[in-house]
Structures are given as structure tokens and as C-alpha cells.
C-alpha positions as CSV (number, residue, x, y, z in Angstrom):
1,M,-18.9,-23.7,24.9
2,K,-15.2,-24.4,25.5
3,D,-15.1,-26.1,21.8
4,F,-16.4,-22.9,20.3
5,E,-13.8,-20.8,22.8
6,T,-11.0,-23.2,21.6
7,W,-12.1,-22.8,17.7
8,M,-12.3,-18.7,18.2
9,E,-8.8,-18.7,19.7
10,N,-7.1,-20.8,17.0
11,S,-9.0,-18.4,14.2
12,F,-7.9,-15.3,16.0
13,F,-4.1,-16.8,16.3
14,K,-4.1,-18.0,12.3
15,M,-5.5,-14.4,11.3
16,R,-2.0,-13.2,12.1
17,W,-1.2,-14.5,8.8
18,L,-3.3,-11.5,7.3
19,L,-0.5,-9.2,8.2
20,A,1.8,-10.9,5.9
21,P,0.8,-9.0,2.7
22,F,1.5,-5.8,4.6
23,F,4.9,-7.0,5.3
24,I,5.5,-8.1,1.7
25,G,4.2,-4.7,0.4
26,L,7.0,-3.1,2.4
27,M,9.7,-5.1,0.6
28,V,8.5,-4.6,-2.6
29,S,8.3,-0.8,-1.5
30,V,12.3,-1.4,-0.9
31,I,12.5,-2.4,-4.4
32,A,10.8,0.8,-5.7
33,L,13.1,2.7,-3.5
34,L,16.1,0.8,-5.1
35,I,15.2,1.9,-8.4
36,K,14.7,5.4,-7.3
37,F,18.0,4.9,-5.7
38,G,19.6,3.7,-9.0
39,K,17.9,6.6,-11.1
40,E,19.2,9.3,-8.7
41,L,22.7,7.8,-8.7
42,F,23.1,7.7,-12.3
43,L,21.7,11.3,-12.7
44,L,24.3,12.4,-10.0
45,M,27.5,10.5,-11.7
46,S,26.5,11.6,-15.0
47,G,25.8,15.0,-13.9
48,V,29.3,15.0,-12.3
49,L,31.0,13.6,-15.0
50,T,29.7,15.9,-17.7
51,G,30.0,18.9,-15.5
52,A,26.0,19.4,-15.4
53,A,25.7,18.9,-12.0
54,E,24.9,22.4,-10.5
55,Q,24.4,21.1,-6.7
56,P,25.6,17.3,-6.3
57,I,24.9,18.0,-2.5
58,L,21.2,17.8,-3.2
59,S,21.6,14.4,-5.2
60,I,23.7,13.0,-2.3
61,L,21.3,14.1,0.4
62,T,18.3,12.5,-1.8
63,L,20.6,9.2,-1.8
64,I,21.3,9.4,2.1
65,D,17.1,10.1,2.3
66,T,16.3,7.1,0.2
67,A,18.6,4.7,2.1
68,L,17.5,5.8,5.6
69,L,14.0,5.3,4.2
70,A,14.9,2.0,2.8
71,G,16.7,0.8,6.2
72,L,13.6,1.8,8.0
73,L,11.3,-0.1,5.6
74,L,13.2,-3.2,6.1
75,I,13.3,-3.1,10.1
76,I,9.5,-2.5,10.2
77,A,9.0,-5.4,7.7
78,F,11.4,-7.7,9.8
79,S,10.3,-6.8,13.1
80,G,6.5,-6.6,12.4
81,Y,6.6,-9.9,10.9
82,E,8.6,-11.5,13.8
83,N,6.5,-9.7,16.4
84,F,3.1,-10.2,14.6
85,V,3.2,-13.1,12.1
86,S,5.9,-15.9,12.8
87,K,9.6,-16.2,13.7
88,F,12.4,-16.2,11.0
89,A,13.5,-19.9,10.8
90,I,17.0,-19.0,9.7
91,G,18.4,-19.9,12.9
92,D,22.1,-18.4,13.7
93,H,22.7,-17.4,10.1
94,E,26.0,-15.6,10.0
95,D,24.3,-12.7,8.0
96,R,21.4,-12.3,10.7
97,P,21.3,-8.7,11.8
98,G,21.7,-8.4,15.5
99,W,18.5,-6.7,16.1
100,M,16.3,-9.4,14.7
101,G,14.1,-10.9,17.0
102,K,15.2,-8.6,19.8
103,V,13.0,-5.5,18.6
104,G,9.9,-5.3,20.3
105,F,6.7,-3.1,19.6
106,A,8.0,-0.3,22.0
107,D,11.7,-0.6,20.5
108,L,10.0,-0.4,16.7
109,K,8.3,2.6,17.6
110,L,11.6,4.5,18.9
111,K,13.5,3.2,15.8
112,L,10.6,4.7,13.5
113,I,10.4,8.1,15.0
114,G,14.3,8.0,15.1
115,A,14.4,7.0,11.4
116,V,11.5,10.0,10.7
117,V,13.4,12.6,12.4
118,A,16.8,11.6,10.4
119,I,14.7,11.7,7.2
120,S,13.3,15.0,8.3
121,T,16.5,16.3,9.1
122,V,17.8,15.4,5.6
123,E,15.0,16.9,3.9
124,L,15.3,20.3,5.9
125,L,19.0,20.3,5.1
126,K,18.2,19.9,1.4
127,A,15.7,22.8,1.7
128,F,18.2,25.0,3.4
129,L,20.8,24.5,0.3
130,N,17.8,25.2,-2.2
131,T,16.3,28.2,-0.4
132,E,15.7,30.3,-3.8
133,T,12.9,27.9,-4.8
134,L,11.1,28.1,-1.2
135,S,9.0,30.7,0.1
136,N,9.8,31.5,3.9
137,E,6.3,30.3,4.6
138,S,7.1,26.9,3.2
139,L,10.5,26.9,4.9
140,A,8.9,27.9,8.3
141,W,6.4,25.0,7.9
142,K,9.3,22.7,7.6
143,V,11.0,23.6,10.5
144,G,7.8,23.8,12.6
145,I,7.3,20.0,11.5
146,H,10.5,19.1,11.9
147,I,10.5,20.4,15.4
148,A,7.2,18.6,16.2
149,L,8.8,15.4,14.9
150,V,11.8,15.8,17.3
151,F,9.3,16.6,20.3
152,S,7.5,13.4,19.4
153,G,10.6,11.5,19.5
154,L,11.7,13.0,22.7
155,M,8.4,12.3,24.1
156,F,8.4,8.7,22.8
157,A,11.9,8.1,24.4
158,L,10.5,9.5,27.6
159,T,7.7,7.6,28.1
160,D,9.8,4.4,27.3
161,Y,12.3,5.5,29.7
162,I,9.9,6.0,32.5
163,S,8.0,2.7,31.6
164,G,11.1,1.0,31.8
165,K,12.0,2.4,35.0
166,G,8.7,1.1,36.7
167,K,9.5,-2.3,35.5
168,D,13.0,-2.3,37.1
169,S,11.6,-1.1,40.6
170,H,9.0,-4.3,40.6
């Protein structure tokens, strides 16, 4: 029976590699965002140079939104891989981000909700700058969703703070 248990535990441990394709897919998504970013930057620059850009701020906000999302995907892919699959064997490489290897699952949730709130903020700002194409109902939904995301972020941070205080007192 012990042999079966050892085999089962080893099998479970090896199955963590089934998550690797998800993280590879996230990195491919970063490439897709890079293409979108390049296209938006090209349209912005050509519009500014020709005088055809009606609202360059909307394009700039789209660039910010895309950069935030790409950074979020990178954080999720790196920390998810390190937390669930395998450690990166890059040692003390000079370009290694300071947060790599230090972002746990709770930290990842907070970074995720923080980035989602930031992205929602940019989208809401874009909507306010482009109100002539939005109905009041649509704008109200956007504000309501943003408020829900901010509230969720605050609740995540509060529960993380409370659980951290409990660990300190033991």
C-alpha cells in the first residue's frame, strides 16, 4: 500500500506540469497585446502627424490600458509558474525582477485585483472622454462595475491584512 501511495504522490507532483501550457499561453497573449499596442501606436502617430487624430488622448489611454494588461499577464505567468510548476533557474541574473520568487498566491490576488482596478479606471476615463457615443445607462453600468471592482479590491486587501495580523500574533 505504501508503494501505491508513493506512486500517487509522485504522480500528483509531476502533474503540476500540466499548468505550464497555460502560462505559455499567457506569454503568447503578451505577444498579441504587443501587436495591438504597435498597431494603436502607429495609428496614433500617423493621426498626429497628419492632423487626423481627433482625440489622441483616447489612443494614449488605450496604449496605457494595453501596457497594464501586458504587465499583469507577465506577473501572472511568472509568479504562477514559480508557485505551481517550477522555480526559474536564472539565479541572480541582473535583470531578474525584484518580485520574482516572492509573490505568493495571496500577493498575486492583490496584484491581480489592483491591475484590474487600474484597467477599469482607464476604461472608465476613456468612456467619460467619449460620452457622445455612450448612453447614460451604459455609462452607469461602467461606473457600477468599477465601484464593484474597487470594493472587491478593498475587501481582498482587508482580508489579507486581517489574515496577516493573525499570523503575527502567533
